[in-house]
PAMILO-520659 format. One record per residue: residue number from 0; residue in one letter; x, y, z of N, C-alpha, C in turn. Coordinates in Angstrom, 2 decimals. Example, Ala and Ser with C-alpha at 12.3 -4.5 7.8 and 13.67 -1.06 7.14 Angstrom:
<pts>
PT  num  residuo      n_X      n_Y      n_Z     ca_X     ca_Y     ca_Z      c_X      c_Y      c_Z
PT    0        A    13.19    -5.69     7.80    12.30    -4.50     7.80    13.20    -3.30     7.80
PT    1        S    12.85    -2.25     7.08    13.67    -1.06     7.14    12.90     0.03     7.87
</pts>
This chain:
<pts>
PT  num  residuo      n_X      n_Y      n_Z     ca_X     ca_Y     ca_Z      c_X      c_Y      c_Z
PT    0        M    13.67     3.62     9.39    14.47     3.97     8.09    13.91     5.25     7.51
PT    1        T    14.68     5.91     6.54    14.19     6.98     5.90    13.34     6.61     4.81
PT    2        K    12.53     7.55     4.16    11.71     7.39     3.08    12.44     6.71     1.91
PT    3        Q    13.70     7.41     1.56    14.44     6.90     0.48    15.05     5.48     0.72
PT    4        E    15.31     5.27     1.94    15.89     3.82     2.32    14.93     2.93     1.99
PT    5        Y    13.61     3.05     2.52    12.53     2.30     2.26    12.27     1.98     0.80
PT    6        L    12.19     3.11     0.05    11.98     2.95    -1.55    13.04     2.30    -2.16
PT    7        D    14.30     2.45    -1.80    15.47     1.69    -2.32    15.35     0.13    -2.14
PT    8        R    15.09    -0.22    -0.89    14.99    -1.53    -0.39    13.90    -2.27    -1.21
PT    9        V    12.69    -1.52    -1.24    11.62    -2.09    -1.88    11.81    -2.46    -3.41
PT   10        K    12.35    -1.36    -4.01    12.72    -1.50    -5.49    13.76    -2.60    -5.76
PT   11        Q    14.64    -2.91    -4.98    15.74    -3.86    -5.09    15.18    -5.33    -4.84
PT   12        Y    14.14    -5.38    -4.04    13.59    -6.65    -3.50    12.96    -7.52    -4.61
PT   13        P    13.33    -8.91    -4.75    12.62    -9.64    -5.78    11.21    -9.84    -5.56
PT   14        E    10.54   -10.01    -6.65     8.98   -10.13    -6.38     8.83   -11.58    -5.88
PT   15        N     7.64   -11.72    -4.99     7.29   -12.87    -4.58     6.01   -13.33    -5.29
PT   16        A     6.11   -14.19    -6.28     5.01   -14.53    -7.11     3.70   -14.99    -6.40
PT   17        E     3.94   -15.73    -5.38     2.79   -16.37    -4.50     2.02   -15.15    -3.86
PT   18        R     2.80   -14.23    -3.21     2.19   -13.13    -2.59     1.52   -12.11    -3.50
PT   19        V     2.16   -11.86    -4.68     1.56   -11.13    -5.69     0.12   -11.66    -6.20
PT   20        K     0.21   -12.90    -6.50    -1.02   -13.58    -6.95    -2.25   -13.46    -5.89
PT   21        L    -1.83   -13.77    -4.61    -3.01   -13.63    -3.60    -3.39   -12.34    -3.41
PT   22        I    -2.61   -11.31    -3.45    -3.26    -9.92    -3.37    -3.92    -9.66    -4.60
PT   23        S    -3.41   -10.06    -5.79    -4.16    -9.83    -7.08    -5.45   -10.46    -7.04
PT   24        D    -5.55   -11.65    -6.59    -6.85   -12.34    -6.59    -7.89   -11.65    -5.48
PT   25        I    -7.43   -11.26    -4.32    -8.06   -10.57    -3.32    -8.81    -9.28    -3.84
PT   26        Y    -7.94    -8.48    -4.59    -8.43    -7.30    -4.99    -8.95    -7.21    -6.49
PT   27        G    -9.01    -8.39    -6.96    -9.55    -8.52    -8.39    -8.80    -7.87    -9.59
PT   28        T    -7.55    -7.69    -9.41    -6.74    -7.15   -10.43    -5.37    -7.62   -10.45
PT   29        E    -4.72    -7.64   -11.48    -3.40    -8.02   -11.58    -2.37    -6.86   -11.10
PT   30        I    -1.66    -7.09   -10.22    -0.71    -6.16    -9.72     0.76    -6.15   -10.20
PT   31        N     1.45    -5.25   -10.42     2.89    -5.32   -10.97     3.57    -4.04   -10.42
PT   32        G     4.79    -3.93   -10.97     5.60    -2.70   -10.61     5.82    -2.54    -9.12
PT   33        I     5.88    -1.41    -8.58     6.22    -1.04    -7.33     5.13    -1.62    -6.32
PT   34        I     3.90    -1.81    -6.71     3.00    -2.19    -5.63     3.18    -3.72    -5.44
PT   35        A     3.62    -4.49    -6.51     4.03    -5.83    -6.33     5.34    -6.01    -5.59
PT   36        K     6.20    -5.08    -5.69     7.34    -5.06    -4.85     7.14    -4.90    -3.44
PT   37        I     6.22    -3.87    -3.17     5.82    -3.66    -1.72     5.18    -4.87    -1.17
PT   38        V     4.29    -5.56    -1.78     3.74    -6.76    -1.30     4.71    -7.81    -1.14
PT   39        S     5.74    -7.93    -1.96     6.72    -9.05    -1.77     7.67    -8.61    -0.60
PT   40        F     7.97    -7.31    -0.36     8.91    -6.89     0.68     8.42    -6.94     1.97
PT   41        S     7.07    -6.85     2.14     6.61    -6.42     3.49     6.37    -7.65     4.45
PT   42        D     7.48    -8.44     4.77     7.43    -9.29     5.71     6.98    -8.75     7.23
PT   43        N     7.46    -7.74     7.54     7.06    -6.97     8.72     6.57    -5.56     8.49
PT   44        A     6.00    -5.08     9.48     5.73    -3.70     9.42     6.95    -2.82     9.53
PT   45        D     7.18    -1.85     8.76     8.45    -1.09     8.76     8.04     0.45     9.10
PT   46        F     8.76     1.01    10.02     8.51     2.46    10.29     9.39     3.26     9.34
PT   47        I     8.82     4.27     8.72     9.52     5.09     7.80     9.48     6.46     8.30
PT   48        D    10.61     6.99     8.58    10.87     8.11     9.36     9.96     8.12    10.57
PT   49        E     9.37     9.24    11.02     8.63     9.18    12.25     7.08     9.29    11.80
PT   50        E     6.71     9.45    10.59     5.50     9.79    10.27     4.80     8.76     9.35
PT   51        R     5.43     7.50     9.15     4.75     6.49     8.36     5.07     5.13     8.93
PT   52        R     4.12     4.17     8.69     4.28     2.80     8.95     3.89     1.90     7.78
PT   53        A     4.81     1.29     7.23     4.50     0.38     6.07     3.82    -0.95     6.64
PT   54        F     2.81    -1.22     6.04     2.05    -2.54     6.48     2.75    -3.64     6.23
PT   55        S     2.63    -4.72     7.12     3.20    -6.01     6.66     2.27    -6.69     5.75
PT   56        F     2.81    -7.82     5.17     1.99    -8.61     4.13     0.70    -8.91     4.85
PT   57        K     0.57    -9.38     6.07    -0.60    -9.86     6.62    -1.54    -8.70     6.79
PT   58        E    -1.10    -7.62     7.13    -1.80    -6.40     7.15    -2.51    -5.90     5.85
PT   59        I    -1.71    -5.93     4.70    -2.33    -5.67     3.48    -3.25    -6.72     3.24
PT   60        L    -3.04    -7.97     3.37    -4.04    -9.07     3.01    -5.27    -8.84     3.87
PT   61        N    -5.24    -8.44     5.06    -6.45    -8.47     5.96    -6.91    -7.01     6.13
PT   62        A    -6.52    -5.96     5.38    -6.89    -4.57     5.57    -8.35    -4.32     5.73
PT   63        S    -9.09    -4.92     4.78   -10.59    -4.55     4.85   -11.25    -5.16     6.09
PT   64        K   -10.75    -6.21     6.69   -11.46    -6.79     7.90   -10.89    -5.85     9.04
PT   65        E    -9.60    -5.57     9.07    -9.03    -4.59    10.09    -9.69    -3.28    10.21
PT   66        Y    -9.92    -2.75     9.01   -10.50    -1.37     9.13   -11.95    -1.34     8.83
PT   67        E   -12.57    -2.44     8.63   -14.02    -2.57     8.34   -14.38    -1.69     7.22
PT   68        K   -13.60    -1.83     6.06   -13.78    -0.99     4.89   -13.75    -2.00     3.71
PT   69        D   -14.50    -1.82     2.60   -14.34    -2.74     1.60   -13.40    -2.13     0.45
PT   70        F   -12.21    -2.27     0.78   -11.05    -1.66    -0.11   -11.25    -2.19    -1.53
PT   71        K   -11.71    -3.35    -1.71   -11.76    -3.81    -3.20   -12.79    -3.17    -3.72
PT   72        A   -14.03    -2.89    -3.15   -15.02    -2.13    -3.76   -14.69    -0.64    -3.99
PT   73        L   -13.79    -0.09    -3.07   -13.29     1.21    -3.36   -12.16     1.29    -4.38
PT   74        G   -11.76     0.15    -4.81   -10.65     0.09    -5.76    -9.33     0.66    -5.40
PT   75        I    -9.02     0.33    -4.13    -7.77     0.71    -3.61    -7.01    -0.38    -2.77
PT   76        I    -5.79    -0.22    -2.77    -5.01    -1.21    -2.01    -4.21    -0.45    -0.96
PT   77        P    -4.42    -0.52     0.36    -3.92     0.20     1.39    -2.52    -0.47     1.75
PT   78        V    -1.36     0.29     1.76    -0.07    -0.20     2.06     0.71     0.49     3.16
PT   79        I     0.30     1.70     3.47     1.03     2.56     4.55     0.17     3.35     5.39
PT   80        D     0.34     3.15     6.72    -0.34     3.97     7.67     0.37     5.36     7.74
PT   81        A    -0.34     6.40     7.32     0.24     7.70     7.39    -0.20     8.52     8.72
PT   82        Y    -0.79     7.82     9.56    -1.15     8.34    10.84    -2.43     9.25    10.71
PT   83        D    -2.85     9.70    11.71    -4.05    10.74    11.71    -5.28    10.14    11.08
PT   84        N    -5.52     8.82    11.07    -6.55     8.18    10.31    -6.43     8.20     8.91
PT   85        E    -5.20     8.28     8.33    -5.06     8.31     6.81    -4.02     7.15     6.51
PT   86        L    -4.32     6.61     5.39    -3.53     5.65     4.59    -3.10     6.02     3.40
PT   87        I    -1.91     5.52     3.10    -1.44     5.66     1.62    -1.93     4.41     0.93
PT   88        V    -2.54     4.65    -0.21    -3.18     3.58    -0.98    -2.67     3.61    -2.57
PT   89        Y    -2.81     2.54    -2.99    -2.66     2.33    -4.42    -4.05     2.29    -5.10
PT   90        I    -4.31     3.27    -6.18    -5.66     3.27    -6.78    -5.52     2.29    -7.96
PT   91        I    -6.12     1.24    -7.99    -6.18     0.20    -9.05    -6.34     0.68   -10.34
PT   92        A    -7.47     1.35   -10.55    -8.00     1.55   -12.00    -7.07     2.79   -12.52
PT   93        E    -6.51     3.64   -11.70    -5.76     4.70   -12.28    -4.19     4.47   -12.17
PT   94        K    -3.87     3.37   -11.52    -2.43     2.93   -11.37    -1.62     4.28   -10.79
PT   95        T    -2.29     4.85    -9.78    -1.68     6.08    -9.24    -1.85     5.76    -7.60
PT   96        W    -1.18     6.79    -6.99    -1.07     6.63    -5.46    -1.85     7.83    -4.77
PT   97        A    -2.34     7.64    -3.72    -3.02     8.69    -3.05    -3.07     8.41    -1.50
PT   98        K    -3.74     9.44    -0.75    -4.05     9.15     0.60    -5.60     8.82     0.78
PT   99        Y    -5.88     8.12     1.84    -7.31     7.84     1.93    -7.58     8.20     3.48
PT  100        S    -8.64     8.92     3.66    -9.07     9.28     4.94    -9.96     8.19     5.56
PT  101        L    -9.62     7.55     6.54   -10.57     6.59     7.11   -11.76     7.27     7.74
PT  102        S   -11.55     8.37     8.32   -12.74     9.09     8.97   -13.55     9.73     8.06
PT  103        D   -13.14    10.34     6.98   -13.94    11.05     6.17   -14.30    10.33     4.88
PT  104        E   -13.70     9.07     4.71   -13.90     8.19     3.65   -13.71     8.79     2.27
PT  105        V   -12.50     9.67     2.04   -12.23    10.32     0.76   -10.91     9.92     0.49
PT  106        I   -10.78    10.00    -0.83    -9.31     9.80    -1.49    -8.81    11.27    -1.84
PT  107        F    -7.58    11.52    -1.51    -7.04    12.89    -1.79    -5.53    12.74    -2.07
PT  108        K    -4.95    13.82    -2.48    -3.60    13.93    -2.80    -3.05    12.89    -3.68
PT  109        K    -3.71    12.71    -4.80    -3.26    11.79    -5.81    -2.01    12.15    -6.40
PT  110        R    -1.17    11.20    -6.55     0.16    11.36    -7.28     0.46    10.33    -8.21
PT  111        D     1.23    10.45    -9.12     1.61     9.40   -10.06     2.73     8.46    -9.60
PT  112        S     3.26     8.83    -8.54     4.24     7.87    -7.93     4.27     7.82    -6.44
PT  113        L     4.74     6.80    -5.93     4.78     6.59    -4.39     5.79     7.63    -3.85
PT  114        E     6.86     7.68    -4.49     7.86     8.68    -4.16     7.46    10.15    -3.87
PT  115        K     6.50    10.54    -4.79     5.98    12.07    -4.57     5.03    12.09    -3.50
PT  116        L     4.35    11.01    -3.08     3.51    10.95    -1.95     4.01    10.68    -0.49
PT  117        L     5.09     9.93    -0.49     5.79     9.85     0.84     6.34    10.97     1.31
</pts>
């Protein structure tokens, strides 16, 4: 699907309170808005154009174990694989979006919306 199709579907999807609470508990913060919609929508991994893959709910839930990174301590929630060892993440404290390099362990390309980052 295209980036715009993905965003449109996510925005229209109803929030799943159980999933939102589980992710909120794991990452130690209350989530809402588009990040809550992504968590609710992500039954399966979705390919976005040819350059992105949105995580499934289970991948978001188990990201720290899968990537051997303490995302809670980093204050980020990974939601999309941007390939080349980069993830698109939600920065909890800033309520912004960015890319995170798994190999360099740096956060970069901060944006105020997911649309601007995709």
